[in-house]
N, C-alpha and C positions, 0 to 999 in steps of 0.2 A: 397742802398740795395734793392733788388727785394723783392716784395710783392705780395704773393698769397691770394686773397681775396675769403674766402671759406665760408662765413657768408651766412646763410639761405639756404645751399645746403644739400640735405639728404645724409644719410650714404649710401655708402660709398665714396661718391664723394669728400669730402676734402682730404682723403687718397689719392684717386687717382690723384688729382691735385698735391699733394705734391710729390708723387712718379714720375709722368710725369717731374715735373721742376727738380728733381735731375737727372733723366736720360735724360733730355735734353742737360746735359753738360754744363749747363750756369755757374755754379761754384759760388763761393763765398757765402757770408753770406746772409740768406734770412729770411722773417718771413711770417708766415701764420696767417691769421685772422679768427676766428671762432667765434660762438655764442651759442655754448652749451657745455657741461662738456663732452658728449660722443664723439663728434668731436676731442675735445682738447685730451682726454685719448686716443682714436686711432691712433692719429697723433703722440704722444708721443712713443707710443708703436713700431709703425712702424718707427720712426728715430732711436729708441734704436736697433731695428732688423738691421738697417744699419750702426750701430756705430757711430751715429750722436748724439751730445748733444743738449739740448735746454734749454732755460730759457723762463718761462711763465711769461707774466705780465697781471694781471685780473684786468678789469674795468667794474664792474657791471656783467652784463651777457655775457660780451665780453672778449676773451681771444685773447692775442697776443703771439704766439710762436715764439721766436727768436732763429734761428738755426745757429749755427757755422759750415759751411760746409767746412769739411776737406778731403772730398771724392775725390778720384783721378779719372780722366777720366778712366782710365784703369780698375778700379773697376767697374765704371758706365756700360762701355761697358760689361764687363763679366757680371753684374748683368742683363742687358737687354738680352744678348744671354741665361743666365740660365733662366730667366723667361719664355722663351718659349719652354723649353723641354717637352715634352710629355712623360708620364710616364703611365705605364700600370694599371691605374685606372678607375674605371667606375662610373659615376654619374647616378643614377637611379631615374627617376622622375616619380611618379605615380599620380600626381596631378597637377592642374593648380594654386594651391596657397599653402601656408605653413599654417598648423593650420587649425582651424575652423572658424575664423573671416573672412569672404568673402573680405573685403576692405583692412584689414590689411595683410591678407594671399597674396593677388595678390601683393600688393606692396612689400612685403618680397621677393617673388618669382621674381619679375622683378628686385630687386637689387641682389640678389643670381645670376642671370643669367648673369646680366651686369658685374658682379665683377669676374667670372670665368677666364676671359682674363687676369685680372691683377694679378692672382697667379703666384708663383714662378715656379710652376710646371702645365701644362695643362694635363687633362684626356686624355685618348686615345679615350674615347667614352662617349656620354651622350645618356641613352636610355629613351624614353617617352613610357610610358604605361597608361592605363586607362586614366582618365582626363587630364593627362600630355599631350596628344597628342593636346591638345587644343592650346599649346604654340608654336607648330610647324606649325600650321594651321591658327589659327584667332587672335592670340595674337599679336597685332602691337607692343606691349611693348617688346616682345622678339625676334622677327623673325630676326630683324637686328644684334643683338647681337649674335644669333646662327649663322647666316651666316658669321659673322666675325670669330667666332670660327672654323667653317668648313674651312674657308680660311687658318687659321693657322693649319689645319691637324687633327682638333677633328672631328671623324666620329659621327654622328647625325642619330640617328634611331628611327623610331616611329613604335609603334606595329600595324602590319596589321591589326588584328582582331579588335583593338581598333578603329582604323580609320574607318574602316568598320561599326562598330556598331554605332559610333556618326555620320554616313554619311559625314565623313571628308577626305575620300581619295582622291578625286580630288582637295581638297583644300590645300594638303601638299605643304609647300613653302620652306623648307629646310630639308636637309638629304635625307635619303632613308626609304623606306618601310621595316621593319623587320618583324622576325616571331619569334616564341617561340623558335625554334632551336638556332637562333642567339643569343636570349636573355639569355638562360641557359648557351650556351657554352661561351659567353663573361663574364658573371657572374662568372663562374668557373675559368676561367684562368686569372681573374683580381688580381692584387696584394691586391687591396683593393676596396671595393664599398662603396660609399657614397649614402645614400637614403634618398630622399624626398618623 
């Protein structure tokens, strides 16, 4: 039986490792090892969304999630293709962190940006305004993930006025410089907007 050791990993890495294993087509039963309730619950919810059942064995603060894998390679391939669909949604990011706590907020933003590529549907665009432009210029934690999203076809825009205001125009590392017209137009034609 294959074992995915996801102990000690930050959210959402345990779910992503589980997803990657399923999509690898390795097949057969497998188990996932985690060491916190949040990871256990997130993995169980993910498995349920894929039509897989699991049994949980708890030992102290350790959880062993045993998965009976009856997923076919055809549905895995279909799931892989589906996960890279780009839809007319926009993610609008106006800060370099989520919420008011500096340390937690930056950790959450890093995790959020890293996880976008794992979604079943990718946004057509990500727009960065105000302090959000630090994520496309100086944030070592985000730039590689944003480049990967750009390679998958997601358009990355950073507000030109914001870049200029923070003296970051020359430091843009991913995407293109946008403007107010682009931003208003993209937001008005989007099927949905997710704001951070």
